[in-house]
C-alpha positions as CSV (number, residue, x, y, z in Angstrom):
1,M,14.2,8.0,-6.7
2,R,11.7,7.1,-9.1
3,I,9.7,3.9,-7.8
4,D,9.5,2.3,-11.2
5,E,13.6,2.9,-11.9
6,I,14.2,0.9,-8.3
7,I,11.7,-2.0,-9.2
8,K,14.1,-2.3,-12.1
9,S,17.3,-2.6,-10.3
10,K,16.0,-5.1,-7.2
11,R,13.3,-6.3,-5.2
12,T,11.8,-3.7,-3.0
13,L,10.9,-3.7,0.5
14,S,8.6,-1.0,1.8
15,F,6.0,0.3,4.5
16,E,2.9,2.0,4.3
17,V,2.1,4.2,7.0
18,F,-0.8,7.0,7.5
19,P,-1.1,10.6,9.1
20,P,-2.1,11.0,12.5
21,K,-5.4,12.6,12.8
22,K,-3.9,15.3,15.4
23,D,-0.9,16.9,15.7
24,G,1.0,16.8,18.9
25,E,1.9,13.5,20.4
26,D,0.4,11.5,17.8
27,K,2.6,13.0,14.9
28,E,5.9,12.9,17.3
29,K,5.1,8.9,17.7
30,L,4.6,8.4,13.9
31,L,7.9,10.5,13.2
32,A,9.6,8.0,15.7
33,T,8.0,5.1,13.6
34,I,9.4,6.4,10.4
35,D,13.0,6.8,12.1
36,A,12.6,3.0,13.6
37,L,11.4,2.2,9.9
38,T,14.5,3.0,8.2
39,S,16.7,0.7,10.3
40,F,15.1,-2.0,8.2
41,S,16.5,-0.1,5.2
42,P,13.2,0.5,3.0
43,D,12.8,1.3,-0.5
44,F,9.9,3.5,0.1
45,I,7.5,4.6,2.4
46,S,4.2,5.4,1.6
47,V,1.8,8.0,3.2
48,T,-1.9,7.7,2.8
49,Y,-4.4,10.6,2.0
50,G,-6.8,9.9,5.3
51,A,-10.4,9.3,5.0
52,G,-12.3,12.2,2.6
53,G,-9.1,14.1,2.4
54,S,-9.4,15.3,5.9
55,N,-5.2,14.6,6.3
56,S,-3.8,15.8,3.2
57,K,-1.9,18.5,4.4
58,N,-0.5,16.2,7.0
59,T,0.3,13.7,4.3
60,V,2.6,16.2,2.4
61,E,4.4,16.5,5.8
62,I,4.8,13.3,6.7
63,A,6.1,12.9,2.9
64,D,8.4,15.4,3.6
65,Y,9.8,13.8,6.4
66,I,10.1,10.6,4.9
67,Q,11.8,12.1,1.8
68,N,13.9,14.7,3.0
69,H,14.6,13.9,7.2
70,A,14.8,10.4,7.1
71,R,16.1,9.9,3.7
72,V,13.7,7.3,2.2
73,T,12.0,7.6,-0.7
74,A,8.3,8.7,-0.3
75,L,5.2,7.6,-1.9
76,A,2.3,9.9,-1.2
77,H,-0.9,8.7,-1.6
78,I,-3.5,11.2,-3.1
79,T,-7.4,10.1,-3.1
80,G,-9.3,11.9,-6.0
81,G,-12.8,10.8,-4.7
82,P,-13.0,13.9,-2.2
83,S,-10.6,16.0,-3.9
84,S,-11.1,19.2,-6.1
85,P,-8.6,20.0,-9.2
86,E,-7.8,22.8,-6.7
87,T,-6.9,20.9,-3.9
88,V,-4.7,18.2,-5.8
89,S,-3.0,21.1,-7.7
90,S,-2.1,22.5,-4.6
91,L,-1.0,19.2,-3.2
92,A,1.2,18.3,-6.0
93,R,2.9,21.7,-6.3
94,S,3.7,21.2,-2.4
95,L,5.2,17.8,-3.3
96,R,7.2,19.0,-6.0
97,E,8.3,21.6,-4.0
98,R,9.8,19.0,-1.5
99,N,11.2,16.9,-4.2
100,I,8.7,14.4,-4.0
101,E,8.2,12.4,-7.1
102,N,6.1,9.6,-6.7
103,V,2.6,9.4,-6.2
104,L,-0.1,6.7,-5.5
105,C,-3.2,7.5,-7.5
106,L,-6.2,6.2,-5.8
107,R,-10.5,7.2,-6.2
108,G,-10.8,6.2,-2.9
109,D,-13.9,4.4,-0.8
110,K,-16.4,6.9,0.2
111,P,-15.8,6.6,4.1
112,V,-19.0,5.9,6.4
113,G,-20.8,9.0,7.4
114,Y,-19.1,11.1,4.7
115,E,-21.6,13.9,3.9
116,A,-20.0,15.7,1.1
117,E,-20.5,14.8,-2.5
118,Y,-18.3,12.2,-3.5
119,C,-16.2,11.7,-6.7
120,K,-17.5,14.8,-8.2
121,Y,-14.2,16.1,-10.2
122,F,-12.3,12.5,-10.0
123,A,-14.5,9.8,-10.5
124,H,-11.8,7.4,-11.4
125,A,-8.2,6.8,-10.2
126,T,-7.4,7.1,-14.0
127,D,-8.9,10.8,-14.2
128,L,-6.7,11.5,-11.1
129,A,-3.8,10.2,-13.3
130,A,-4.3,12.0,-16.5
131,F,-4.6,15.2,-14.1
132,L,-1.1,14.6,-12.7
133,A,0.5,13.7,-15.6
134,T,1.6,17.0,-16.3
135,Y,3.5,17.7,-12.5
136,G,6.1,15.0,-13.6
137,F,5.2,12.4,-10.8
138,T,6.1,8.7,-11.3
139,L,3.0,7.2,-10.8
140,G,1.6,4.4,-9.1
141,A,-2.0,2.6,-8.6
142,A,-4.0,0.0,-6.6
143,C,-5.1,-3.1,-7.6
144,Y,-7.0,-5.8,-6.1
145,P,-6.3,-9.4,-5.9
146,E,-10.0,-10.9,-5.4
147,G,-11.4,-7.8,-7.8
148,H,-12.4,-5.0,-6.3
149,A,-15.9,-4.3,-4.9
150,E,-17.8,-2.7,-7.3
151,C,-17.0,-4.8,-10.3
152,A,-18.9,-8.0,-11.2
153,S,-16.1,-10.1,-11.8
154,L,-12.1,-9.8,-11.4
155,Y,-11.9,-9.5,-15.2
156,D,-13.8,-6.3,-15.3
157,D,-11.4,-5.1,-12.5
158,L,-8.8,-5.8,-14.7
159,V,-9.9,-3.8,-17.7
160,N,-10.1,-0.9,-15.0
161,M,-6.4,-2.3,-13.9
162,K,-5.1,-1.7,-17.7
163,K,-6.8,1.6,-18.4
164,K,-4.6,2.5,-15.0
165,E,-1.5,1.5,-16.8
166,E,-2.8,3.0,-19.7
167,S,-3.0,6.6,-17.7
168,G,0.6,6.4,-16.7
169,A,0.7,4.3,-13.4
170,S,4.1,2.4,-13.8
171,F,3.5,-0.1,-10.8
172,F,0.9,-1.5,-8.9
173,I,0.7,-2.2,-5.1
174,T,-2.1,-4.6,-4.3
175,Q,-4.8,-4.5,-1.4
176,I,-3.9,-6.9,1.3
177,F,-4.6,-10.4,0.9
178,Y,-4.3,-13.5,2.7
179,D,-4.3,-16.2,0.0
180,N,-1.2,-15.8,-2.4
181,S,-3.3,-17.8,-5.2
182,Y,-5.4,-14.8,-5.8
183,Y,-2.3,-13.1,-6.0
184,Y,-1.0,-15.4,-8.6
185,R,-3.9,-15.4,-10.3
186,L,-4.2,-11.8,-10.9
187,V,-0.3,-11.3,-12.2
188,N,-1.3,-14.3,-14.6
189,E,-4.8,-12.6,-15.8
190,A,-3.3,-9.2,-15.8
191,R,-0.1,-10.4,-18.1
192,R,-2.3,-12.3,-20.5
193,I,-4.4,-9.0,-21.0
194,G,-1.4,-7.0,-21.5
195,I,-0.1,-5.5,-18.4
196,T,3.5,-5.2,-18.1
197,S,3.7,-2.9,-14.8
198,P,5.5,-4.5,-11.9
199,I,2.4,-5.7,-9.6
200,I,3.9,-5.4,-5.9
201,P,1.9,-7.7,-3.4
202,G,0.7,-5.8,0.0
203,I,0.7,-8.0,3.2
204,M,-0.5,-7.0,6.8
205,P,-0.1,-9.5,9.7
206,L,-3.0,-10.4,11.3
207,V,-2.3,-10.6,14.9
208,N,-5.6,-10.0,16.5
209,P,-8.8,-12.0,15.6
210,K,-10.7,-9.0,16.1
211,N,-9.5,-7.4,13.3
212,I,-11.0,-10.2,10.7
213,R,-14.4,-8.9,10.4
214,R,-13.1,-5.0,9.5
215,I,-10.7,-6.6,7.0
216,K,-13.6,-8.6,5.1
217,E,-15.8,-5.1,5.6
218,M,-12.7,-3.2,4.4
219,C,-11.6,-4.8,1.6
220,G,-13.3,-8.7,1.4
221,S,-10.1,-10.6,1.8
222,T,-10.6,-14.2,2.0
223,I,-9.0,-15.8,5.2
224,P,-7.8,-19.0,4.5
225,L,-9.5,-22.0,6.4
226,N,-6.1,-23.3,8.0
227,F,-5.0,-19.9,9.4
228,R,-8.6,-19.0,10.1
229,N,-8.8,-22.3,12.4
230,M,-5.5,-21.6,13.8
231,I,-6.7,-18.0,14.9
232,E,-10.2,-19.5,16.2
233,I,-8.3,-22.1,18.3
234,Y,-5.8,-19.6,19.8
235,A,-7.5,-16.5,19.9
236,S,-7.9,-16.2,23.8
237,H,-4.1,-16.4,23.8
238,P,-3.1,-13.2,22.8
239,A,1.0,-13.9,22.5
240,V,0.3,-17.3,20.6
241,M,-2.4,-15.5,18.3
242,E,0.8,-12.6,17.4
243,E,3.0,-15.6,16.8
244,I,1.0,-16.9,14.3
245,G,0.1,-13.9,12.5
246,F,3.7,-12.8,12.2
247,N,4.8,-16.3,10.7
248,Y,2.2,-16.4,8.9
249,A,2.8,-13.2,6.9
250,V,6.6,-14.2,7.3
251,Y,5.2,-17.9,5.1
252,Q,3.1,-15.4,2.7
253,I,6.3,-13.3,1.9
254,I,8.9,-16.4,1.3
255,D,6.3,-18.1,-1.0
256,L,5.7,-14.8,-3.1
257,I,9.4,-14.0,-3.2
258,A,10.1,-17.8,-4.6
259,M,7.3,-17.4,-6.8
260,G,9.2,-14.2,-8.5
261,A,7.5,-11.5,-6.9
262,P,8.7,-8.0,-7.7
263,G,9.1,-7.0,-3.8
264,V,6.7,-6.9,-0.9
265,H,4.6,-3.8,0.7
266,L,4.0,-4.2,4.4
267,Y,0.8,-2.4,5.8
268,V,2.5,-1.9,9.3
269,M,-0.3,0.3,10.6
270,N,2.0,2.9,12.1
271,N,3.8,0.1,14.3
272,A,7.5,-0.6,14.1
273,R,7.2,-3.3,16.3
274,T,5.1,-5.1,13.5
275,A,7.9,-4.4,10.9
276,R,10.4,-5.8,13.2
277,A,8.6,-8.8,14.0
278,V,8.6,-9.7,10.4
279,C,11.8,-8.4,9.3
280,S,13.9,-9.8,11.9
281,R,12.5,-13.3,10.8
282,L,13.6,-12.5,7.3
283,E,16.7,-10.5,7.7
284,T,18.6,-13.5,5.7
285,V,15.7,-13.2,2.7
286,F,16.2,-10.0,2.4
287,H,19.9,-9.9,2.6
288,E,19.9,-12.3,-0.2
289,L,17.3,-11.9,-2.3
290,F,16.5,-8.0,-2.2
291,R,19.6,-6.9,-3.1
292,T,19.1,-7.1,-6.7
293,V,17.1,-8.9,-9.2
C-alpha cells in the first residue's frame, strides 16, 4: 500500500531496521526480528540504505522480505549521496519488480573515513526525488526538528523541506528527538510556510547512557535536563536505566498523540525487545487511538 494513503485513514505505527553488514547469522537474526515486529501490527517497516550505499543490495532483499514474506508495507531508503544514476536505476527497478512502491529519499551524511567523492550526482534529496519520480514510487523524506546540522537555522532547513515536498515527497519522518517541543515547533513552522504533508515523529528509546555522545554527534538531539538528570543518577544501574529510557519514550509518544501527531516511527536498532518494551506499555493507546483518525 501507499504510505501516504495509509496515513489518510489512520494513525500509523512503524519501525525502522537496518540491513546487516554480513550475510549468514546476522541476516537470519534480522529476519527473525522482522517476524517478531509483525506481532505489533505495524503499518510499515522501513529499511535503511547502509553507510556509503554499501548495503544497497541487502536493502532490496530486506525490503522484499518485509513486503512479500512478512506481508507488511515496506519503505526502502535510498541515499543519493554515494550513489550513481545507474545504481539508483538498478535499485528502483529491483524494488518495483518486488512490488515495493514506497521509498524514503535521502541525501545522506558522508560516513567517517569515506574516501570516494560524495554527492557527485545527487547533491540534495530533491535531486534524488526528481530522478525517482519516473518510477512511480510514493516518496517520503527526512526532516529535522532541531534543524539540519548544515543549515544556519531551522528556517533555512524548512525551505529545503518545502523543496522536498515540491519534488514529490508526500510524507516526512523526523530525525530522532527527545524534547517534543522541537517537533511541535517544526510542525507549526512547516504549516506556516505551506508544507502540508504529514510529519511522522521518529522516536528512539535511550536506554544506555553511553549512547548520549553518539546521539549528539549523529543528529545533535537535545537531551532535556530532567531526562539527563535521571540518566546520570542511574547510569550505573543498567536495569533501572532501561526502565527510565523505555518509559520516557512512552511519555513522548503519548504526548505526541495527544497533540495530534499522525503516528509514530520507532527506531528499534534491529532489536525486537525494544519494540516489545515500548509497545506493551502502549497496547491500549495503539488499540484505541491508532485504528482510525
